[in-house]
C-alpha positions, 0 to 999 in steps of 0.5 A: 576561194583563193582570196578567202585563203590568202586573207586567212593564212596572213592572220598572225598565227596563235592570235585571235581578236578575243584571245589573250586578254587579262581578266576584269579583276586584273587593274584592281589586283595591280593597284592593290598590289602596287599599293603594298609594294610602294608602302613597302618601298617607302617604309625601307627607304625611310620616307616619312611622308605618306604622300610620297608613298602614294605617289611611288605606289601610283607610278608603280601602278602606271608601269606594272600595268603597262608591262602586263598588259604588253606582255599578255594582250600586246602593245596596242592594248597596253597603250590603251590601258595606260591612258586609262590608268593615267586618267584614274591616277589623275582622278584620285590625285584630284579627289584624295585632297578634296575628301581629305580636306573636307573630313579634316574640317569636319573633324575639326570643327564638329565639336565647335558648331552648335546652336550657341555657336550659330546664334551668338557673336564675339561681343563681349568675348575674349578672343583668348577665351572660350564662348562666342560664335559666328552669328554677326559673321553669317549675317554679314556673309548673307547680306554681302553676297545677297547684294552682290548677287542682286547687282551682278546677276541682272547686269551680267544676264543683260550683257549675256543677252546682248552678246548673243542676240544683239551684239555685232561689230567692235563693240561686242568684241570689245565687251567680250574681251573685257569680260575675259579680262575680268574673269581672271582679275585677282580679288585684291584688285576689285577691292582696291579699285572700290576702295579708290572710287567708293571710300576715298573719292566719293568719301563712303565708309566702311560697310557691307555694301562696299564690299558687295560692290567689289564682290559683284565685280568678281561675279559679274564675268562668271555670271555673263560667260555662263549665261552666254554659253547657255543662251548659245544652246538654244536652238535657232529653230525656236526663234525662227519659229517665234518670228514666223508667228510674228512675235517681236525679238525682245518677246521672244528672248523673254518668253522663248530663249530665256525660259529654255536656258533658264536651267543653266542660267541659274546654275551659272549664278549659283556658281558665281555665288559658290565662287565669291562666298569665300573671298577674304581681300575685298572684305578686309579692305572694304567692310573692315570687320566687327565683333558685334552684330550689324544687320545694316550692311549700308552703315558701318563695318561688318563681319563676314565668315572668311574675314572671321576665319582668318581673325581667329586662326591669326591668333598665335597659340590660341586654341579657343581661337583655332577651334572657332576658325574650324568651326567657321570654316565647316559652315562656310564649306557646308554653305559653299556645298549646299549652293552647288547642290542646289544648282545641280538639282535646278540644272537636273530639274530644268534639263530636257529629259526632265520635261520641264 
């Protein structure tokens, strides 16, 4: 009884574990008040940029949230709320530009994208006049990205299998090091390498396949890294159970390890495809571009969507070119977004929770 009385007397007077809490609607109210106050201060100070208004509102939200929580709930809870507020502000600062970019691209390109725009090329069309489309660029992009995927995906997959299942010693460390270096290589360097070796040294001309080689170099380390991480997530118990049944190692990898990680591997490949789809520098150097339809990626110049956008938008005071560029940008964003959605769908379908 004496110990209990001492413990109860040591608690702060008038302070319990559930008292003095801000209501659930307080963060929303503080956010709205901060936005109104920030816009008012920005307007009164003559700040012309709405971005400055937004940053001012974010700073006010952090300060008001911390001060209000410290006064009502105490400094310890105020620090927790401040950290949460910083996370929300960072999330909004990251999402707003992406949403604004998507909305603006849709607004600018929606009026151009139609059946005629998707099924015609620029052959015989004046760059400064109306008409024309992206069919030749769309075909070039699909062929170049497809060839790059056909080259990079198997090599990247086998490299990752070697690093996880077989790699030991200095060779594995050297391969890992060069994969890490290649992950951050600029696209222009990959283009220069293929230009020097494939075009100048070996004498091949401009073609979609030349661009695919450079895109494959950019894609390969992404495939290796993503596949390597997925293979590491496969439990060793599955491998040991297979070995205990007398199954050879190569068949264990082929029948047990790869099917278990196939969802993550496919997701990594799709994300790598989305990463190289928008590359422009290697295409400009190696594919050269064309206004006509070239269905053969191994012979002659080709067009691609990134280069088409640059070509159309680089024309000064050309409203028709600007419109075509925004239309092509909308198609490119839709294509990349579709690849990401497919990757997420495959990852969810092949997740352990789905039972596959």
